[in-house]
VEXTORDO-830278 format. One record per residue (C-alpha): residue number from 1; x, y, z. Coordinates in nm, 3 decimals, m for minus. Layout:
N
TORNU | NUM | X | Y | Z $
...
This chain:
458
TORNU | 1 | m0.010 | m2.421 | m2.837 $
TORNU | 2 | 0.184 | m2.151 | m2.650 $
TORNU | 3 | m0.038 | m1.868 | m2.524 $
TORNU | 4 | 0.188 | m1.592 | m2.723 $
TORNU | 5 | 0.141 | m1.831 | m3.055 $
TORNU | 6 | m0.265 | m1.831 | m2.974 $
TORNU | 7 | m0.246 | m1.460 | m2.922 $
TORNU | 8 | m0.091 | m1.417 | m3.229 $
TORNU | 9 | m0.357 | m1.627 | m3.408 $
TORNU | 10 | m0.649 | m1.483 | m3.276 $
TORNU | 11 | m0.485 | m1.147 | m3.375 $
TORNU | 12 | m0.439 | m1.271 | m3.714 $
TORNU | 13 | m0.866 | m1.393 | m3.729 $
TORNU | 14 | m0.910 | m1.032 | m3.641 $
TORNU | 15 | m0.751 | m0.904 | m3.915 $
TORNU | 16 | m0.875 | m1.164 | m4.168 $
TORNU | 17 | m1.225 | m1.018 | m4.043 $
TORNU | 18 | m1.177 | m0.663 | m4.080 $
TORNU | 19 | m1.012 | m0.703 | m4.423 $
TORNU | 20 | m1.306 | m0.917 | m4.518 $
TORNU | 21 | m1.595 | m0.706 | m4.390 $
TORNU | 22 | m1.412 | m0.372 | m4.519 $
TORNU | 23 | m1.420 | m0.561 | m4.834 $
TORNU | 24 | m1.796 | m0.660 | m4.837 $
TORNU | 25 | m1.891 | m0.272 | m4.690 $
TORNU | 26 | m1.729 | m0.189 | m4.990 $
TORNU | 27 | m1.926 | m0.318 | m5.228 $
TORNU | 28 | m2.221 | m0.115 | m5.076 $
TORNU | 29 | m2.117 | 0.216 | m5.275 $
TORNU | 30 | m2.334 | 0.146 | m5.570 $
TORNU | 31 | m2.543 | 0.329 | m5.826 $
TORNU | 32 | m2.915 | 0.324 | m5.665 $
TORNU | 33 | m2.803 | 0.166 | m5.332 $
TORNU | 34 | m2.905 | 0.394 | m5.030 $
TORNU | 35 | m2.639 | 0.539 | m4.838 $
TORNU | 36 | m2.513 | 0.317 | m4.559 $
TORNU | 37 | m2.494 | 0.462 | m4.198 $
TORNU | 38 | m2.094 | 0.363 | m4.146 $
TORNU | 39 | m1.766 | 0.366 | m4.337 $
TORNU | 40 | m1.654 | 0.038 | m4.453 $
TORNU | 41 | m1.360 | 0.103 | m4.185 $
TORNU | 42 | m1.642 | 0.096 | m3.911 $
TORNU | 43 | m1.756 | m0.275 | m4.011 $
TORNU | 44 | m1.427 | m0.373 | m4.027 $
TORNU | 45 | m1.375 | m0.299 | m3.668 $
TORNU | 46 | m1.682 | m0.431 | m3.566 $
TORNU | 47 | m1.607 | m0.787 | m3.696 $
TORNU | 48 | m1.217 | m0.749 | m3.581 $
TORNU | 49 | m1.343 | m0.636 | m3.204 $
TORNU | 50 | m1.605 | m0.929 | m3.208 $
TORNU | 51 | m1.352 | m1.218 | m3.293 $
TORNU | 52 | m1.070 | m1.030 | m3.069 $
TORNU | 53 | m1.233 | m0.890 | m2.778 $
TORNU | 54 | m1.380 | m1.270 | m2.631 $
TORNU | 55 | m1.085 | m1.509 | m2.697 $
TORNU | 56 | m0.919 | m1.213 | m2.495 $
TORNU | 57 | m1.127 | m1.197 | m2.208 $
TORNU | 58 | m1.125 | m1.597 | m2.175 $
TORNU | 59 | m0.762 | m1.601 | m2.233 $
TORNU | 60 | m0.724 | m1.412 | m1.895 $
TORNU | 61 | m0.942 | m1.539 | m1.742 $
TORNU | 62 | m0.798 | m1.894 | m1.825 $
TORNU | 63 | m0.468 | m1.774 | m1.696 $
TORNU | 64 | m0.566 | m1.717 | m1.366 $
TORNU | 65 | m0.793 | m2.018 | m1.319 $
TORNU | 66 | m0.611 | m2.290 | m1.525 $
TORNU | 67 | m0.316 | m2.323 | m1.276 $
TORNU | 68 | m0.563 | m2.476 | m0.999 $
TORNU | 69 | m0.705 | m2.674 | m1.259 $
TORNU | 70 | m0.359 | m2.817 | m1.341 $
TORNU | 71 | m0.256 | m2.851 | m1.005 $
TORNU | 72 | m0.585 | m2.999 | m0.889 $
TORNU | 73 | m0.550 | m3.278 | m1.195 $
TORNU | 74 | m0.190 | m3.357 | m1.081 $
TORNU | 75 | m0.298 | m3.438 | m0.699 $
TORNU | 76 | m0.581 | m3.700 | m0.856 $
TORNU | 77 | m0.296 | m3.882 | m1.006 $
TORNU | 78 | m0.150 | m4.189 | m0.843 $
TORNU | 79 | 0.214 | m4.037 | m0.835 $
TORNU | 80 | 0.063 | m3.791 | m0.586 $
TORNU | 81 | m0.079 | m4.023 | m0.335 $
TORNU | 82 | 0.268 | m3.956 | m0.127 $
TORNU | 83 | 0.231 | m3.614 | m0.113 $
TORNU | 84 | 0.272 | m3.420 | 0.237 $
TORNU | 85 | m0.028 | m3.281 | 0.389 $
TORNU | 86 | m0.123 | m2.905 | 0.272 $
TORNU | 87 | 0.151 | m2.699 | 0.353 $
TORNU | 88 | 0.478 | m2.569 | 0.304 $
TORNU | 89 | 0.654 | m2.864 | 0.220 $
TORNU | 90 | 0.347 | m2.965 | m0.017 $
TORNU | 91 | 0.361 | m2.640 | m0.211 $
TORNU | 92 | 0.742 | m2.657 | m0.239 $
TORNU | 93 | 0.717 | m3.005 | m0.390 $
TORNU | 94 | 0.422 | m2.876 | m0.642 $
TORNU | 95 | 0.580 | m2.557 | m0.755 $
TORNU | 96 | 0.919 | m2.733 | m0.790 $
TORNU | 97 | 0.740 | m2.999 | m1.025 $
TORNU | 98 | 0.552 | m2.737 | m1.219 $
TORNU | 99 | 0.882 | m2.572 | m1.281 $
TORNU | 100 | 1.040 | m2.914 | m1.402 $
TORNU | 101 | 0.763 | m2.957 | m1.625 $
TORNU | 102 | 0.786 | m2.622 | m1.771 $
TORNU | 103 | 1.154 | m2.635 | m1.818 $
TORNU | 104 | 1.215 | m2.353 | m1.614 $
TORNU | 105 | 1.421 | m2.538 | m1.315 $
TORNU | 106 | 1.660 | m2.874 | m1.411 $
TORNU | 107 | 1.812 | m2.921 | m1.071 $
TORNU | 108 | 1.556 | m3.115 | m0.851 $
TORNU | 109 | 1.552 | m3.117 | m0.456 $
TORNU | 110 | 1.257 | m3.324 | m0.417 $
TORNU | 111 | 1.273 | m3.672 | m0.536 $
TORNU | 112 | 0.856 | m3.659 | m0.554 $
TORNU | 113 | 0.880 | m3.354 | m0.766 $
TORNU | 114 | 1.060 | m3.558 | m1.015 $
TORNU | 115 | 0.798 | m3.831 | m1.032 $
TORNU | 116 | 0.506 | m3.559 | m1.057 $
TORNU | 117 | 0.682 | m3.352 | m1.332 $
TORNU | 118 | 0.551 | m3.601 | m1.592 $
TORNU | 119 | 0.192 | m3.529 | m1.467 $
TORNU | 120 | 0.224 | m3.158 | m1.467 $
TORNU | 121 | 0.322 | m3.186 | m1.821 $
TORNU | 122 | 0.026 | m3.397 | m1.944 $
TORNU | 123 | m0.226 | m3.191 | m1.739 $
TORNU | 124 | m0.089 | m2.846 | m1.924 $
TORNU | 125 | m0.061 | m2.982 | m2.233 $
TORNU | 126 | m0.430 | m3.117 | m2.199 $
TORNU | 127 | m0.540 | m2.773 | m2.055 $
TORNU | 128 | m0.358 | m2.569 | m2.315 $
TORNU | 129 | m0.557 | m2.772 | m2.597 $
TORNU | 130 | m0.879 | m2.678 | m2.425 $
TORNU | 131 | m0.755 | m2.326 | m2.409 $
TORNU | 132 | m0.683 | m2.324 | m2.781 $
TORNU | 133 | m0.994 | m2.466 | m2.886 $
TORNU | 134 | m1.251 | m2.269 | m2.661 $
TORNU | 135 | m1.032 | m1.939 | m2.776 $
TORNU | 136 | m1.020 | m2.026 | m3.151 $
TORNU | 137 | m1.414 | m2.122 | m3.135 $
TORNU | 138 | m1.495 | m1.764 | m2.972 $
TORNU | 139 | m1.266 | m1.583 | m3.236 $
TORNU | 140 | m1.427 | m1.742 | m3.552 $
TORNU | 141 | m1.787 | m1.786 | m3.371 $
TORNU | 142 | m1.783 | m1.405 | m3.282 $
TORNU | 143 | m1.630 | m1.288 | m3.620 $
TORNU | 144 | m1.834 | m1.472 | m3.828 $
TORNU | 145 | m2.164 | m1.345 | m3.620 $
TORNU | 146 | m2.038 | m0.996 | m3.685 $
TORNU | 147 | m1.985 | m1.071 | m4.023 $
TORNU | 148 | m2.354 | m1.165 | m4.112 $
TORNU | 149 | m2.461 | m0.848 | m3.962 $
TORNU | 150 | m2.280 | m0.637 | m4.223 $
TORNU | 151 | m2.538 | m0.460 | m4.402 $
TORNU | 152 | m2.596 | m0.104 | m4.517 $
TORNU | 153 | m2.870 | m0.035 | m4.253 $
TORNU | 154 | m2.650 | m0.157 | m3.971 $
TORNU | 155 | m2.502 | 0.119 | m3.766 $
TORNU | 156 | m2.141 | m0.040 | m3.755 $
TORNU | 157 | m1.992 | 0.310 | m3.618 $
TORNU | 158 | m2.235 | 0.315 | m3.319 $
TORNU | 159 | m2.179 | m0.019 | m3.212 $
TORNU | 160 | m1.799 | 0.046 | m3.241 $
TORNU | 161 | m1.790 | 0.333 | m3.075 $
TORNU | 162 | m1.979 | 0.169 | m2.813 $
TORNU | 163 | m1.716 | m0.090 | m2.733 $
TORNU | 164 | m1.452 | 0.175 | m2.748 $
TORNU | 165 | m1.608 | 0.324 | m2.479 $
TORNU | 166 | m1.691 | 0.027 | m2.292 $
TORNU | 167 | m1.297 | m0.044 | m2.306 $
TORNU | 168 | m1.170 | 0.273 | m2.222 $
TORNU | 169 | m1.458 | 0.293 | m1.892 $
TORNU | 170 | m1.270 | m0.036 | m1.823 $
TORNU | 171 | m0.918 | 0.112 | m1.830 $
TORNU | 172 | m1.043 | 0.418 | m1.558 $
TORNU | 173 | m1.208 | 0.180 | m1.319 $
TORNU | 174 | m0.895 | m0.032 | m1.341 $
TORNU | 175 | m0.704 | 0.282 | m1.233 $
TORNU | 176 | m0.965 | 0.366 | m0.973 $
TORNU | 177 | m0.993 | 0.011 | m0.830 $
TORNU | 178 | m0.597 | m0.047 | m0.825 $
TORNU | 179 | m0.619 | 0.247 | m0.582 $
TORNU | 180 | m0.894 | 0.167 | m0.370 $
TORNU | 181 | m0.739 | m0.211 | m0.370 $
TORNU | 182 | m0.391 | m0.016 | m0.220 $
TORNU | 183 | m0.572 | 0.196 | 0.043 $
TORNU | 184 | m0.792 | m0.130 | 0.138 $
TORNU | 185 | m0.463 | m0.348 | 0.210 $
TORNU | 186 | m0.303 | m0.029 | 0.398 $
TORNU | 187 | m0.635 | 0.010 | 0.623 $
TORNU | 188 | m0.624 | m0.399 | 0.704 $
TORNU | 189 | m0.286 | m0.424 | 0.796 $
TORNU | 190 | m0.278 | m0.110 | 0.968 $
TORNU | 191 | m0.595 | m0.214 | 1.117 $
TORNU | 192 | m0.392 | m0.537 | 1.234 $
TORNU | 193 | m0.120 | m0.334 | 1.361 $
TORNU | 194 | m0.313 | m0.075 | 1.555 $
TORNU | 195 | m0.478 | m0.409 | 1.747 $
TORNU | 196 | m0.153 | m0.440 | 1.848 $
TORNU | 197 | m0.009 | m0.148 | 1.920 $
TORNU | 198 | m0.236 | 0.173 | 2.076 $
TORNU | 199 | m0.243 | 0.497 | 1.765 $
TORNU | 200 | m0.164 | 0.696 | 2.018 $
TORNU | 201 | 0.151 | 0.541 | 2.114 $
TORNU | 202 | 0.257 | 0.524 | 1.764 $
TORNU | 203 | 0.162 | 0.827 | 1.646 $
TORNU | 204 | 0.306 | 1.049 | 1.959 $
TORNU | 205 | 0.554 | 0.832 | 2.085 $
TORNU | 206 | 0.936 | 0.946 | 2.046 $
TORNU | 207 | 1.126 | 0.605 | 2.076 $
TORNU | 208 | 1.156 | 0.440 | 1.738 $
TORNU | 209 | 1.373 | 0.078 | 1.832 $
TORNU | 210 | 1.197 | m0.182 | 1.615 $
TORNU | 211 | 1.501 | m0.429 | 1.693 $
TORNU | 212 | 1.405 | m0.471 | 2.026 $
TORNU | 213 | 1.005 | m0.498 | 2.071 $
TORNU | 214 | 0.907 | m0.566 | 2.442 $
TORNU | 215 | 0.591 | m0.866 | 2.441 $
TORNU | 216 | 0.387 | m0.670 | 2.682 $
TORNU | 217 | 0.425 | m0.352 | 2.564 $
TORNU | 218 | 0.545 | m0.310 | 2.161 $
TORNU | 219 | 0.409 | 0.058 | 2.156 $
TORNU | 220 | 0.713 | 0.142 | 2.384 $
TORNU | 221 | 0.980 | 0.100 | 2.085 $
TORNU | 222 | 0.737 | 0.168 | 1.820 $
TORNU | 223 | 0.719 | 0.566 | 1.864 $
TORNU | 224 | 0.697 | 0.720 | 1.504 $
TORNU | 225 | 0.745 | 1.076 | 1.594 $
TORNU | 226 | 1.161 | 1.090 | 1.518 $
TORNU | 227 | 1.023 | 0.935 | 1.174 $
TORNU | 228 | 0.786 | 1.210 | 1.083 $
TORNU | 229 | 1.091 | 1.437 | 1.213 $
TORNU | 230 | 1.334 | 1.299 | 1.001 $
TORNU | 231 | 1.086 | 1.293 | 0.712 $
TORNU | 232 | 1.019 | 1.676 | 0.730 $
TORNU | 233 | 1.371 | 1.759 | 0.801 $
TORNU | 234 | 1.512 | 1.620 | 0.508 $
TORNU | 235 | 1.224 | 1.633 | 0.280 $
TORNU | 236 | 1.048 | 1.988 | 0.365 $
TORNU | 237 | 1.335 | 2.165 | 0.510 $
TORNU | 238 | 1.647 | 2.127 | 0.373 $
TORNU | 239 | 1.550 | 1.995 | 0.018 $
TORNU | 240 | 1.278 | 2.305 | m0.020 $
TORNU | 241 | 1.556 | 2.515 | 0.118 $
TORNU | 242 | 1.751 | 2.424 | m0.204 $
TORNU | 243 | 1.489 | 2.359 | m0.492 $
TORNU | 244 | 1.272 | 2.669 | m0.399 $
TORNU | 245 | 1.542 | 2.948 | m0.454 $
TORNU | 246 | 1.707 | 2.763 | m0.736 $
TORNU | 247 | 1.403 | 2.654 | m0.883 $
TORNU | 248 | 1.215 | 2.988 | m0.862 $
TORNU | 249 | 1.530 | 3.213 | m0.978 $
TORNU | 250 | 1.570 | 2.979 | m1.263 $
TORNU | 251 | 1.213 | 3.029 | m1.359 $
TORNU | 252 | 1.214 | 3.438 | m1.309 $
TORNU | 253 | 1.517 | 3.415 | m1.525 $
TORNU | 254 | 1.380 | 3.220 | m1.793 $
TORNU | 255 | 1.074 | 3.414 | m1.842 $
TORNU | 256 | 1.192 | 3.761 | m1.775 $
TORNU | 257 | 1.578 | 3.798 | m1.845 $
TORNU | 258 | 1.638 | 3.483 | m2.071 $
TORNU | 259 | 1.695 | 3.547 | m2.475 $
TORNU | 260 | 1.454 | 3.343 | m2.678 $
TORNU | 261 | 1.736 | 3.125 | m2.758 $
TORNU | 262 | 1.903 | 3.056 | m2.458 $
TORNU | 263 | 1.536 | 2.962 | m2.325 $
TORNU | 264 | 1.532 | 2.701 | m2.581 $
TORNU | 265 | 1.813 | 2.522 | m2.464 $
TORNU | 266 | 1.812 | 2.621 | m2.068 $
TORNU | 267 | 1.473 | 2.465 | m2.002 $
TORNU | 268 | 1.482 | 2.142 | m2.164 $
TORNU | 269 | 1.828 | 2.074 | m1.973 $
TORNU | 270 | 1.674 | 2.196 | m1.691 $
TORNU | 271 | 1.417 | 1.966 | m1.715 $
TORNU | 272 | 1.600 | 1.664 | m1.781 $
TORNU | 273 | 1.677 | 1.622 | m1.368 $
TORNU | 274 | 1.339 | 1.537 | m1.362 $
TORNU | 275 | 1.438 | 1.223 | m1.589 $
TORNU | 276 | 1.729 | 1.123 | m1.402 $
TORNU | 277 | 1.635 | 0.785 | m1.204 $
TORNU | 278 | 1.618 | 0.810 | m0.827 $
TORNU | 279 | 1.893 | 0.574 | m0.792 $
TORNU | 280 | 2.139 | 0.769 | m0.968 $
TORNU | 281 | 2.077 | 1.042 | m0.742 $
TORNU | 282 | 2.120 | 0.801 | m0.459 $
TORNU | 283 | 2.474 | 0.702 | m0.566 $
TORNU | 284 | 2.541 | 1.066 | m0.624 $
TORNU | 285 | 2.429 | 1.136 | m0.239 $
TORNU | 286 | 2.626 | 0.837 | m0.118 $
TORNU | 287 | 2.945 | 0.860 | m0.308 $
TORNU | 288 | 3.046 | 1.239 | m0.372 $
TORNU | 289 | 2.793 | 1.507 | m0.162 $
TORNU | 290 | 2.790 | 1.270 | 0.191 $
TORNU | 291 | 3.179 | 1.225 | 0.221 $
TORNU | 292 | 3.188 | 1.634 | 0.116 $
TORNU | 293 | 2.906 | 1.718 | 0.366 $
TORNU | 294 | 3.111 | 1.517 | 0.661 $
TORNU | 295 | 3.439 | 1.707 | 0.548 $
TORNU | 296 | 3.238 | 2.006 | 0.555 $
TORNU | 297 | 3.102 | 1.951 | 0.908 $
TORNU | 298 | 3.444 | 1.848 | 1.059 $
TORNU | 299 | 3.575 | 2.187 | 0.928 $
TORNU | 300 | 3.329 | 2.363 | 1.064 $
TORNU | 301 | 3.437 | 2.192 | 1.403 $
TORNU | 302 | 3.142 | 1.957 | 1.456 $
TORNU | 303 | 3.301 | 1.626 | 1.576 $
TORNU | 304 | 2.978 | 1.425 | 1.523 $
TORNU | 305 | 2.899 | 1.510 | 1.159 $
TORNU | 306 | 2.781 | 1.157 | 0.945 $
TORNU | 307 | 2.841 | 1.055 | 0.642 $
TORNU | 308 | 2.501 | 1.002 | 0.654 $
TORNU | 309 | 2.341 | 1.297 | 0.747 $
TORNU | 310 | 2.020 | 1.475 | 0.669 $
TORNU | 311 | 2.207 | 1.743 | 0.492 $
TORNU | 312 | 2.349 | 1.512 | 0.242 $
TORNU | 313 | 2.024 | 1.366 | 0.149 $
TORNU | 314 | 1.830 | 1.665 | 0.184 $
TORNU | 315 | 2.057 | 1.847 | m0.077 $
TORNU | 316 | 2.021 | 1.599 | m0.335 $
TORNU | 317 | 1.671 | 1.561 | m0.279 $
TORNU | 318 | 1.639 | 1.921 | m0.350 $
TORNU | 319 | 1.878 | 1.928 | m0.632 $
TORNU | 320 | 1.591 | 1.638 | m0.779 $
TORNU | 321 | 1.272 | 1.854 | m0.755 $
TORNU | 322 | 1.440 | 2.194 | m0.867 $
TORNU | 323 | 1.252 | 2.068 | m1.204 $
TORNU | 324 | 0.931 | 2.079 | m1.027 $
TORNU | 325 | 0.968 | 2.392 | m0.875 $
TORNU | 326 | 1.048 | 2.550 | m1.147 $
TORNU | 327 | 0.846 | 2.437 | m1.396 $
TORNU | 328 | 0.524 | 2.519 | m1.218 $
TORNU | 329 | 0.668 | 2.842 | m1.151 $
TORNU | 330 | 0.756 | 2.919 | m1.486 $
TORNU | 331 | 0.395 | 2.805 | m1.606 $
TORNU | 332 | 0.252 | 3.056 | m1.323 $
TORNU | 333 | 0.468 | 3.370 | m1.417 $
TORNU | 334 | 0.422 | 3.302 | m1.790 $
TORNU | 335 | 0.008 | 3.269 | m1.715 $
TORNU | 336 | 0.031 | 3.652 | m1.553 $
TORNU | 337 | m0.153 | 3.881 | m1.811 $
TORNU | 338 | 0.087 | 4.092 | m1.987 $
TORNU | 339 | m0.149 | 4.421 | m1.952 $
TORNU | 340 | m0.010 | 4.408 | m1.558 $
TORNU | 341 | 0.371 | 4.373 | m1.667 $
TORNU | 342 | 0.315 | 4.635 | m1.932 $
TORNU | 343 | 0.123 | 4.862 | m1.699 $
TORNU | 344 | 0.341 | 4.844 | m1.412 $
TORNU | 345 | 0.637 | 4.936 | m1.644 $
TORNU | 346 | 0.447 | 5.212 | m1.785 $
TORNU | 347 | 0.396 | 5.372 | m1.445 $
TORNU | 348 | 0.767 | 5.393 | m1.438 $
TORNU | 349 | 0.883 | 5.077 | m1.244 $
TORNU | 350 | 1.185 | 4.916 | m1.288 $
TORNU | 351 | 1.188 | 4.521 | m1.461 $
TORNU | 352 | 1.286 | 4.390 | m1.080 $
TORNU | 353 | 1.025 | 4.613 | m0.929 $
TORNU | 354 | 0.753 | 4.488 | m1.166 $
TORNU | 355 | 0.878 | 4.130 | m1.079 $
TORNU | 356 | 0.858 | 4.142 | m0.718 $
TORNU | 357 | 0.588 | 4.360 | m0.684 $
TORNU | 358 | 0.351 | 4.275 | m0.968 $
TORNU | 359 | 0.464 | 3.945 | m1.131 $
TORNU | 360 | 0.514 | 3.720 | m0.805 $
TORNU | 361 | 0.210 | 3.808 | m0.635 $
TORNU | 362 | m0.009 | 3.740 | m0.941 $
TORNU | 363 | 0.166 | 3.425 | m0.992 $
TORNU | 364 | 0.195 | 3.349 | m0.627 $
TORNU | 365 | m0.090 | 3.109 | m0.610 $
TORNU | 366 | 0.073 | 2.868 | m0.881 $
TORNU | 367 | 0.429 | 2.894 | m0.731 $
TORNU | 368 | 0.238 | 2.758 | m0.372 $
TORNU | 369 | 0.100 | 2.480 | m0.539 $
TORNU | 370 | 0.424 | 2.389 | m0.724 $
TORNU | 371 | 0.598 | 2.401 | m0.383 $
TORNU | 372 | 0.345 | 2.178 | m0.224 $
TORNU | 373 | 0.341 | 1.925 | m0.509 $
TORNU | 374 | 0.731 | 1.951 | m0.480 $
TORNU | 375 | 0.718 | 1.866 | m0.113 $
TORNU | 376 | 0.470 | 1.571 | m0.149 $
TORNU | 377 | 0.703 | 1.437 | m0.412 $
TORNU | 378 | 1.023 | 1.493 | m0.166 $
TORNU | 379 | 0.842 | 1.328 | 0.132 $
TORNU | 380 | 0.757 | 1.024 | m0.068 $
TORNU | 381 | 1.156 | 1.003 | m0.209 $
TORNU | 382 | 1.282 | 0.625 | m0.121 $
TORNU | 383 | 1.587 | 0.548 | m0.301 $
TORNU | 384 | 1.818 | 0.892 | m0.231 $
TORNU | 385 | 1.735 | 0.853 | 0.171 $
TORNU | 386 | 1.777 | 0.487 | 0.139 $
TORNU | 387 | 2.159 | 0.509 | 0.016 $
TORNU | 388 | 2.268 | 0.831 | 0.186 $
TORNU | 389 | 2.053 | 0.871 | 0.543 $
TORNU | 390 | 2.097 | 0.677 | 0.841 $
TORNU | 391 | 1.847 | 0.377 | 0.989 $
TORNU | 392 | 1.926 | 0.549 | 1.325 $
TORNU | 393 | 1.580 | 0.765 | 1.444 $
TORNU | 394 | 1.671 | 1.040 | 1.623 $
TORNU | 395 | 1.504 | 1.381 | 1.706 $
TORNU | 396 | 1.779 | 1.664 | 1.619 $
TORNU | 397 | 1.770 | 1.937 | 1.435 $
TORNU | 398 | 2.152 | 1.918 | 1.343 $
TORNU | 399 | 2.180 | 1.880 | 0.956 $
TORNU | 400 | 2.565 | 1.714 | 1.001 $
TORNU | 401 | 2.393 | 1.445 | 1.209 $
TORNU | 402 | 2.227 | 1.078 | 1.122 $
TORNU | 403 | 1.882 | 1.090 | 1.087 $
TORNU | 404 | 1.622 | 0.893 | 0.903 $
TORNU | 405 | 1.272 | 0.876 | 0.722 $
TORNU | 406 | 0.932 | 0.690 | 0.696 $
TORNU | 407 | 1.061 | 0.556 | 0.357 $
TORNU | 408 | 1.384 | 0.420 | 0.451 $
TORNU | 409 | 1.208 | 0.231 | 0.751 $
TORNU | 410 | 0.957 | 0.087 | 0.548 $
TORNU | 411 | 1.230 | m0.049 | 0.320 $
TORNU | 412 | 1.411 | m0.167 | 0.632 $
TORNU | 413 | 1.127 | m0.306 | 0.797 $
TORNU | 414 | 0.998 | m0.521 | 0.518 $
TORNU | 415 | 1.330 | m0.663 | 0.392 $
TORNU | 416 | 1.423 | m0.839 | 0.723 $
TORNU | 417 | 1.330 | m1.177 | 0.901 $
TORNU | 418 | 1.057 | m1.098 | 1.116 $
TORNU | 419 | 0.726 | m1.271 | 1.089 $
TORNU | 420 | 0.453 | m1.130 | 0.852 $
TORNU | 421 | 0.212 | m1.123 | 1.146 $
TORNU | 422 | 0.468 | m0.974 | 1.412 $
TORNU | 423 | 0.431 | m0.564 | 1.516 $
TORNU | 424 | 0.762 | m0.515 | 1.337 $
TORNU | 425 | 0.634 | m0.587 | 0.980 $
TORNU | 426 | 0.267 | m0.450 | 1.029 $
TORNU | 427 | 0.465 | m0.116 | 1.154 $
TORNU | 428 | 0.551 | m0.059 | 0.795 $
TORNU | 429 | 0.204 | m0.054 | 0.651 $
TORNU | 430 | 0.096 | 0.182 | 0.932 $
TORNU | 431 | 0.411 | 0.397 | 0.815 $
TORNU | 432 | 0.260 | 0.381 | 0.477 $
TORNU | 433 | m0.055 | 0.485 | 0.550 $
TORNU | 434 | 0.045 | 0.775 | 0.739 $
TORNU | 435 | 0.248 | 0.874 | 0.444 $
TORNU | 436 | m0.022 | 0.840 | 0.199 $
TORNU | 437 | m0.251 | 1.039 | 0.414 $
TORNU | 438 | m0.014 | 1.299 | 0.417 $
TORNU | 439 | 0.111 | 1.322 | 0.056 $
TORNU | 440 | m0.274 | 1.313 | m0.023 $
TORNU | 441 | m0.389 | 1.605 | 0.154 $
TORNU | 442 | m0.066 | 1.792 | 0.029 $
TORNU | 443 | m0.143 | 1.740 | m0.339 $
TORNU | 444 | m0.535 | 1.803 | m0.259 $
TORNU | 445 | m0.424 | 2.121 | m0.123 $
TORNU | 446 | m0.139 | 2.227 | m0.417 $
TORNU | 447 | m0.428 | 2.108 | m0.669 $
TORNU | 448 | m0.695 | 2.328 | m0.505 $
TORNU | 449 | m0.466 | 2.615 | m0.494 $
TORNU | 450 | m0.379 | 2.577 | m0.856 $
TORNU | 451 | m0.724 | 2.530 | m0.977 $
TORNU | 452 | m0.803 | 2.881 | m0.820 $
TORNU | 453 | m0.527 | 3.013 | m0.997 $
TORNU | 454 | m0.652 | 2.876 | m1.308 $
TORNU | 455 | m0.956 | 3.029 | m1.264 $
TORNU | 456 | m0.846 | 3.365 | m1.204 $
TORNU | 457 | m0.629 | 3.380 | m1.504 $
TORNU | 458 | m0.755 | 3.163 | m1.819 $
């Protein structure tokens, strides 16, 4: 039985158990019978969970272990006696035989894989039936055992709530463990890189040219300062120069000047920018903004104006994060107590004076927090800089010149043909770790500022 069909059957058994337990629990409501401790639906959920959770956990574990069991069974057959020693060629033949057996491939490249395909199909079918039998036994056995506990004095609601809490805890731990795994992989691979390249040369070196790495001094070509400068220049200078004024002014207009009807349609339209895929922004930057920026540079007399300039990528990135700045500023301004605004107007201040001297200073912590979150979003952006920025690492303050960012270089390093253990490839993990630390620090600072703001005005 296929995996999907088996899961559907397990869910069907759980549904049958839910209906049966609910119907049985409903018979408890009779005159003279003591009040039971849970509703009929709780008994139904208890039986359904008992019939559903064990087989699903088993199938999840089985999906991880069964490929190795099937491969071992195939290797033990006489047809696998001529397999090459363990290595890339052996793995390629076994992978092709698996694809032929499952029907995912019909054009073999190795004659041996054709002979192994029937053995793979037979072993896979045998283990599939074993998994089906065990999963059905767990579903039927768990449901039947739980059904025997459906009694008026059984606290089914408490048991169901415990199972639900356990599932929620597992979901939370999964997110935490995923983050821990990402950080651990970055630390491990970065440690390997720093074993090859001194950390001082990487963090403070001013020459980045991973295409030519000297064997005796690999750190001489892997100085990341130009990358850090390009990331800061595009994401924290140019992008913020676009996003902060427009985002803040739009928030002030929507909260202080706009009519309610205008705000109802303008605010959702503005926030639609946050839902546009970044690849669309990348196309817009590469095909529309970059040529226009180059023409502007030539018109201003800048002979070396590039179509892959920092200005093109930064402007589009700033447009992308306008909703982040605007939304945070909008919430911060709206959270300022109305008494402060009314008191300023009652003292004779104009509306613009009230905004500049009362509302904005009061909302400043929230606005600053939103700007910091927007900066962390900007410096981690990938698609726009991949499609609009250059791959040349330069230390320049000219916005019309070519420059690159950390995310652009990570993509270039991991899509090349270098060996995985080389300093060139491992440099991507060191860049990723540095970017992770920077964005984490910005997020912590931003959330700290926002938390203090909320404590002041909640």
